[in-house]
LOBAPA-564894 format. One record per residue (C-alpha): residue in one letter; z negated, x, y. Coordinates in steps of 0.5 Angstrom, whole numbers, plus 2048, in hexadecimal, padded with zeros to 3 digits. Each point is the difference from the previous one (the first is absolute). Layout:
N
AZXY...
end
This chain:
831
M83591E786K8007F97FDR7F98017FEN7FE802807R8047FA803A7FC7FC7FBA7FA802801Q801800808G8027F87FFV7FA7FF7FCR7FB803805L8047FC806L7FF7FA7FCA7F88027FFV7FF801807L8047F9802F7FB7FD7FBA7FA803803F8027FE807L8017F97FEL7FA8007FCC7FC803806L8047FB805T7FE7FA7FCL7F88027FFR800801808V8037F9801Y7FA7FE7FCA7FB804803D8027FF807S8007F87FFV7F97FF801D7FC805804L7F98017FFS7FB804804V7F98017FET7F9801803Y7F98007FCG7F9800801Y7FD802807Q805805804N8038017F9T7FA8037FDA7FE7FE7F9K7F98007FCA8008017F9G7FC7FB7FCR8017FA805R8057FB802L806802804P8037FB805V808801800S8047FE805I8087FF7FEG8057FF806I8067FD7FDE807800804N8067FC7FCH806803802L8047FB7FCD8037FA803T7FE7FC7FAT7F87FE7FFF7FC8057FCS7FD7FC7FAG7FC8057FBS7FA804800I7FC806803H7FD8057FBI7FB805801Y8008057FAM7FA8057FFV7FF8057FAE7F98007FCS7FE8057FBE8048027FAN8067FE805S7FF7F87FFV8037FC805Y7FD7FB804E8047FB804Y7FE7FB806R8057FA801Y8017FC806P8057FA800K804801807I8067FC804V803803806E8057FD804G807804801G800805806S7F87FF801S7FA8037FFD7F97FF7FDT7F98037FEL7FD7FF7F9H7F8802800A7FD8027F9T7FA8047FEV8008047FAS7FB8047FCL800807801S7FD8057FBA7FF807800G806805800I8057FB802S804803805Q8067FC801L8037F9800L8077FD7FEV8027FA804T8067FC7FEA8047FA802E8037FC7FAD8047FA800R7FF7FB7FAE8058047FCG7FC806800H805804805T7FC805804L8027FE807G7FC805804S7FA8057FER7FB805803R7FC8057FDI7F9801804G7FC806800L7F87FE801D7FC805804V7FA7FF7FBA7FD807800S7FE801807S7FC7F9800D7FB8027FBA7FB802804E8017FB806L7FB7FA802I8067FB803I7FD7FC806G8047FA802V7FF7FE807I8007F9803S7FF801808D8037FE806H7FF807802P8018047FAD801807804A7F97FF802L7FE8017F9S8058077FFY7F98047FFL8007FD7F9N8068037FED8008077FCV7F9801800G7FD8047FAI7FA7FC7FDN7FC8017FAN7FF808801G808800801L8027FD7F9L8037FA804R8047FF806T8017FA804R8077FD801T8007FA805V8067FB7FFP8017FA805L8017F97FES8047FB804V7FC7F9800D8077FD800A8028037F9L7F98007FCP8018017F9E8007F97FCS7FD8037FAE7FA8047FEN8048047FCE804803806L7F9802803D7FF8047FAQ802807803L7FB7FF805D7F98037FFV7FD7FD807L8027FA804L7FE801807L8007FA805S7FD802807D8027FD807F8037FA7FDS7FF7F9800V8007FE7F8K8027F9802R807803801I8008017F8R8037FA7FCN7FC7FC7FBN8048037FAE800807803A7F8800800E8007FE7F9V8048067FEI7FB804804A7FA7FD7FDQ8038017F9W802807801V7F9801802R7FD7FD7F9D8058047FCG7FD806803G802801808V7FC802806L8017FC806L7FD803806L7FF7FB806G7FF803807T7FD7FA805G7FE803807A8017FC806R8047FB7FCG7F97FE7FCM8027FA7FBE807800802A8018067FCL7FD7FC7FAS8017F9800P8027FC7FDY8018047F9F7FA805800S7FB7FD805S7FC7FD7FAY7FE8077FEL7FB800805K7F97FE801S8007FF807P806800805L802806804Q7FE800807P804806804V7FC803805P800807803M7FC8057FBN7FE807800L8038027F9H7FE8077FCM8068017FCG7FC8067FCS805805801T7FD807800E805804803G800801808K7FE805804G7FA8037FEG7FF7FA7FCD7FE7FC806V7FE7F97FED8037FD806E8078017FED7FF7FC7FAT7FD7FA804L8067FB803T7FF7FA804L8057FB7FDT8007F87FFA7FE7FF7F9S7FB7FB7FCP7FB8017FBV8037FE7F9H7FC7FD7FBM8047FE7FAL7FD7FB7FAG7FF8047FAG802807803Q7FE807801D7FF803807M804806800M7FF803808L7FA7FE804S7FF801808D7F97FF803G7FE7FC7FAQ8067FC800P8068007FBI806801803L8048017F9A7FF7FC7FAK8047FE7F9V8007FC7FBS8038007F9E8057FB7FEG8038007F9A8028077FFG801802807L7FC800807V8007FC806V7FD804806I7FF7FE807S7FE804806G7FD7FE806Y804804805D808801800F8038067FDC805800806D7FA802805L7FF8067FCT807804802R7FD805804Y7F98017FDA8038007F9T806805802Q7FB805802Q7FB7FF7FBS8048007FAS7FA8007FBY8007F9802V8057FD7FCD7FE8047FAQ7F97FD801L8027F9801F8048007F9T7FB8047FCT7FB7FA803I8047FB7FEL8038027F9G7FB8047FEK8008067FBT8027FD7FAR8067FC803L802806804D8008057FAT8047FA7FCL805800805S800808801V8028007F9A8088017FFA8037FA800S8048027F9E7FA8017FDQ7FD7F9802S8077FD7FDL7FE8037F9T7F97FE800R8027F9802Y8058007FAW7FB8037FBD7FB7FB802V8057FA7FFQ8028037F9E7F88007FEL8007F9802M8067FE7FCN7FE8047FAR7FE7FA7FCS8037FC7FBD7FF7F97FCL7FB8027FBR8027F97FCK8078047FEA7FC8067FDP8008007F9K7FA7FF7FBP8008067FCL7FB7FD7FBL8047FB7FEY806804800A7FC8057FBV7FE7FA7FCI8077FE7FFL8028077FEG7FA8017FBA8027F97FDY807803800V7FF8067FCL7FB7FD7FBL8057FA7FFI8078057FFG7FB8057FCP7FC7FE7FBG7FF7F9801F8087FE7FFY8018057FBF7FA7FD7FBY8027F9802L8078027FDR7FE8047FAE7FC7FA7FER8057FC800Q8058057FDV8057FF806L800808802R807800802M7FF7FB806Y7FB805803R805804804P8037F9803G7FA7FD801V7FD807804L8067FF804L7FF7F8801L7F9802802S802805805A8057FC803L7FA7FA801T7FB805802A805803806V8027F8802L7F87FF800V7FF806804Y8067FE805V7FD7F9801M7F9803801G803805806L8047FA803G7FA7FF805T7FF807802R807801802F8047FF807H8067FC7FFG803801807P7FE803807F7F87FF801L7FB802806T7F9802801Y7FD7FE807V7FA800804R7FF7FB805L7FB800806K7FF7F9804E7FC801807I7FE7F9802S7FE7FE807E7FF7F9802S807800803S8048057FCV8018037F9D803807800E8038027F9T8018077FED8048017F9Y8018067FCL8058007FBN8028047FAL8077FE7FER8028027F9S8057FF7FAP8008027F9Y808801800F805804804R8037FB803S8007FD807Y7FB7FA802E7FD7FD806L7FB7FC803P8017FB806V7FB800805K7FE7FA806T803802806E7FA7FF804Y7FD8077FCD801807803V8028047FAY800808800P8008057FBV7FA8057FFL8038067FFK7FE8077FDG804805805S8078047FFD803807801F8077FD800T804804805G8077FE7FED8057FB802I7FE7F97FFQ8077FD800T8028067FBL7FB7FE7FBL8017F9800S8088017FFA7FF8067FBD7FB7FD7FBA8017F97FES7FA8007FCV7FB802805S7F97FC800H8017FB806T7FB7FB803V8037FA805I7FB7FC804D8057FB803N7FD7FC806G8057FA7FFR7FF7FA805E7FE7FB7FAK7FC8057FCK7FF8077FFT8018047F9L7FE8067FDS8058037FCI7FF8067FBQ8068037FDN8018067FBA7F88017FFA7FE8037FAP7FC7FB7FCF7F87FF802T802804807A7FB7FE805R8027FD806Y7FB7FF805F8007FB806E7FC7FD805L8007F9803H7FD7FD806N8007F9803S7FB7FC805M8007F9800P7FC7FA803N7FA7FE7FCT8017F97FDE7FB8017FAG7F9801803A7FC806802F7F98037FEL7FA7FD805S7FA804801D7FA801804I7FD8067FEV7FA803803Y7FD8077FEA7FA802803D7FA8047FEG8038027F9S8017F97FEV8067FC800R8007F8801G8067FB801T8057FD7FCL8078017FET8057FB7FEN8078017FDH8057FB803T8068037FDR8037FE7F9Y7FE8077FDE7FB8017FBL7FD807801S7FD8047FAD7FB806802A8007FE807A7FB803805I7FF801808L801807803L7FC802806Y800807803G7FB8047FBK7FF7FA7FBV8037FB7FBI7FD7F97FFR8027FE7F9I8027F97FFG8048007F9H8047FA7FEL8027FC806A8047F97FEA8057FD805G7FC7FB804A7F98037FFS7FB802804I7FA8057FFD7FA802803L800807802Q7F8801800S8018007F9C8058057FFE7FE8087FFV801805805V8028077FEN800806805V8068047FFP803806803V8047FF806G8078037FFD8008017F8S8057FB7FER7FF8017F9A7F87FF800I8017FA804A8057FD7FBE7FC8027FAN7FA7FC803V8057FA801T8038007F9S8028047FAD8067FC7FEA807802800W8017FE808Q7FB805802S806805801L8037FB805L7F97FF804R800807800S807801803Y7FE7FA805L7FA804803T803806800N8067FE805S7FD7FA803M7F9801801R7FF807803G7FA801804Y7FB7FC803F8027F8800G7FB7FB804D8027FA7FCA7FF7FD7F9R8068007FAV8007FC7FAV8048037FBG8027FD7F9Y8048007FAV8057FA7FER8008007F8E8067FC7FEQ7FF7FC7FAD8088017FEP802807804E8078007FCH8017F9803S7FC801807T8047FE806L803805804D8017FE807F805805802T8057FE7FBE8037FA7FDD8028047FAT7FB7FC7FBG8038047FAI7FE807801E7FB8037FCR7FA802804Y7F9802800G7FB802806M7FA7FE804T7FE7FD806M7FB802805V7FE7FB806V7FC803806S7FE7FC806S7FC803806L7FA7FC802P7FC800807L7F98037FFS7FA7FF804T7FA805800R7FC7FC805V7FA7FC7FFG7FD7FD807D801805805V7FF8067FBY8068037FCS8028067FDY8068057FFS8028067FCA7FE807804L8078027FDS8047FB804T801806804D8018077FDP7FA805801I801806803V8008067FBQ7FB806803S8008047FAG8027FF7F9D8067FD7FCY8007F9801D8067FB7FFP7FF7FA803S8057FC7FCD7FB8007FAN7FA802803T7FF8067FCT7FE807801R8008077FDS7F88017FDA801807800W7FD801807P7FD7FB805T8047FB804T7FE7FD807L8037FA803A7FF7FC806Y8017F9800H8017FC806L7FC7F97FFG8037FC805E7FE7FF808G7FE7FA804N7FC7FD7FAE7F98007FEI7FF8047F9T7FB7FD7FCS8008047F9L8058047FCS8017FF7F9I8018067FBE8047FE7FAS8018057FAL8048007FAE7FB8007FAE8008017F9R7FE7F97FFD8077FE803T8028007F9D8077FD801A801805805V7FD8067FDD8018037F9A7FB8027FBS800807803G7FF7FE807T807801803L8057FB803G8068027FDT801808802L7FA7FF805Q7F97FF801P7FB7FD805F7FD804805R7F98037FDG7FC803805S7FC800807M8027FD807S7FE803806F8007FC807Y801804806N7FA7FF805Y803800807T7F8801803T7FF8067FCG8078037FFG7FF8017F8F8027FC7FAD7FA7FC7FDL8007FE7F8M8017F97FFD7FD7FB7FBV8057FB7FFS7FE7FE7F9A7FE7F9803G8087FF802V7FE7FE807L7FE803806T7FD7FC806R802801807A7F9803801Q8018057FBL807802803E7FD801807N801807801Y8068017FCL8057FC804D803802807Q8027FC806D8067FF7FCN7FD7FE7FAV8038067FCL7FC8027FAI8018077FDV7FF8007F8R7FF8077FCY8017FF7F9I7FE8057FBS8018007F9S7FB8017FBE8058027FAE7FF8077FEN8068017FBA8057FC804G807803800I803802807D8057FB800A7FC7FA7FDR8007FA805R7FA7FB801Y8007F9803L7FC7FF806P7FB7FA801M8037FA804L7FC7FF807T8007F9802V7FE7FE807T7FC7FA802V8007FE807R7FE7FA805D8057FE804T7FD7FF807D8067FB802A8027FD7F9S8027F9803L8088027FFE7FF8027F9E7FB7FB7FES8057FB802G8058037FCA805800806T806805800V804801806E8067FC7FED8067FD804P8017F87FFD8057FF7FAV8008077FED8008027F8M7FE8077FFE8027FF7F9N8077FE801P802803807A8067FC7FFS7FD7F9801N7FD802807T8037FE806N804805804D8047FE807A804806800G8037FF7F9A8017F8800
end
C-alpha cells in the first residue's frame, strides 16, 4: 500500500514537472511568433536560390535583440545554418528577407528566433513544395494588366514535358537582389512603362539576365516607352508603332485557315544589334533576341496583352513562342528534373575544385635517395666503419641515433607538404566591363584537424553553400538537440562582416561555397575595335586592366583568335594573331584550342554555363598567373594568414563589327535552322551521319545577299582535330551538300570546295524569304548509328541598302543612359 502511494506521488511529481517544463517552453515559443513564405506562391525549385520572407511578431514588452536562424539538413545529416542579426521593438512586428541555396532533396526548413544568450523564443518548421515544380517553367509577369496574360499560365510546352506557371510581380515590391529572381525562368514585361522601374531594380534585372535569366519585353503601342531608358540600346533603330498585319505562325484553326493566324495589331519591326530574328511577318522581324552573358534579352514588336483572345483560342501559340525564344537545348535543360540539375551543378563544382597545390606534393625521388642512403649507412657502411675502428659495441646505439636523425630529417623535409590549419582552394572569375566588375568565387574550405574553424568574408559578398542534396525526413530540431557532434556549417550574415564557421567536420572534409560581388570598375577595362570580315580579323586590343594574362584569346562564334601572353597596359595588333575554326557548343574542344594549362577546366566550365548558344559579341579570356599563389590577394576576405591555392580567370565582352563599308556578314546559325529530316542538334551544330539530314536556313530578309561562305573543320586544324581526325569524341562532317532548287523542285549537288558561293550561284536556291534548304549526305560507310558529325558553318555576306545608321555606329539610346550599369541611368520615377 505504501509502495503504491509512493509510486503515485512520483507520477504526480513527474506530471507536474512535465507541465511546468511545457509551460516554460510554450512561453519561450510564444514570445516571438514567426510566419514564413518562400519562393513565388510558395513554390521552390531545387538547384536555385530560394527567397524566404520571415514575418517576426514580438509579443514581449521588451525589445527582441538576437538572431534569426534558418536551418536545413544536407547529405549525411550535415546541418547548414544561415544566421541574420535582428532587432524588433517590444509589441511590434517586422519582416526579414533572406535568400538560401536549395539543393536536391531538401524538403523542409527550420526557422528560429534566438536571443543573445541562445534561448529559442520562437520557431517554425516549414515543409517545402519542391517536387511539383520540377517540370514547370516559372514566368514572372510585370504588367499594368496581368489578367490579360492569363493565357500564358498552365500550358504544356516542349511536347508536354514542361508546364508554364505565371507569377504576377508588383512594381512597388520588385526584388532588391538578383538572387531573389533566381526561382524565375522567364521575366515578362508587357503593357508596362519601364521608366517606373527604379535604377537599382533595373541593375538587379540586368545582373539576373547575365547570370542566365531570360528577359522578354513586349512593346506594342507603347513603343520606346516599353524599353527606355534601360533596354533601348539593344536596338539598331527606334521602334515606330504602326498598325501591322502580323502572321503569328500558328497551324491551328478551322480548316487551317491562314486568316485566323493573321492579326492586325499596333506593332513595330524589331532590329537588334548582334541579335537573332526569331519571328518574321511579311519580311519584317517582329521578335528578336540577343545573348547577354548566360541569359537572353528578347524584344517583341507587339504587346503580349493584345493577344489574349487569339492565344486563348490558339493554345499552340504559347508553345511556339517559348520554343522559338528558348530553343530546343535550353528547353530540354529546363525539362530535366530540377533535382537532377542540382546534382549536376554540385558535381561540376566538385570537378572544378578537385585540384591541389602541387608545391606541397612530396618529391618521391628525393625520399628514395634518402631511404637508400639510410639503408646503406646503417647496414654495411656504419658496420664496417665501426669494425675497422674496433668499436662494434657502439653499433646499436649508433643505429638508434642515425634512425632518430633520419626521422628528424624526413620530418623537416615534410614540413612543406603539410597543412598546419584551415586552408582553401579557390577559382575566381572576374567579368570586366567599362563600368563594373562582376566577381564570382568558388571555394573549397577544409581543415586537417577535427576542430572548429572559420573564415571571415567581407559584407559586400553574397555567400551561398554549394550542396549535394539530402534525403533527410526527420525533425531538424530533434537532430540539433539530440546529437551534439553533428556536422554544422554556419553562414553568419553579420552587420560588419560575414563569417563562415564549420564545426564537427571530419579532417579534410570538403565544404564548397559560392561568393559573388558586383562592384564599380575603378581599375580599367579592355578596349578593342575588332573587325572580322572575309575570314580575317583586324583591329587592336588594349589591356587597360591591372591583370597580366597568360593564354589569352578572343572567342567568336565558331572561332578562336589566339593571343597568348597579354601584359597589363599592352596593346596587340590582332591581324598578326592566328584564327582557328572551332566547333560551336563543344566547350571541351574550344578550351583545348585556347590552352593546355590547368585552367582549362575553369574555361570549360565558363563556356558551358555562360556561353550557350549563339552570341554576337567577342569575348576576351585569359588566365592570371599569380607570382606567389600562396600569398595572393583574396578580395573577399581580410584573413591573410589562411593557406590558399587557386586560379583567376578574366573575361570581358568586346564589341564586334563585321562591316566593311556597306557590306557586312553574320552567321546563318544566328537563327536555328528548321529540321526537315534527320537528327540535328542546334546547340552544337551536329547531326547523326547514319542518315541524310535536311535543314532549312533562313538567311535574313530585306538585305541583298552577295555571297555565302562555307567553312568546315578540316584535319589541317591540328589543334582542333587529333591524329585520328576526331574532335574529342566527334568528327567533322564528310560527305556531300545538295541545295534545293526552287525552279526544278529537286536537290542539286553543289561543289563547295572553293568555300564561297556567289549570289549568282545561289540564284535558284533562295526563295523570296531567302530560305536555303540544304541536304547533307555522309560519305562514311562504317560510321556507327550513334556517330555524330560537325556540320559546316555557313556565313552570309550582305550589302545593306540603308547602311547609314550602322556605319555611323549609332544605337538607340536615351541621353545619360548607361546599359552596362543601369543603376547610373536617370529615372524620374525612382528619384
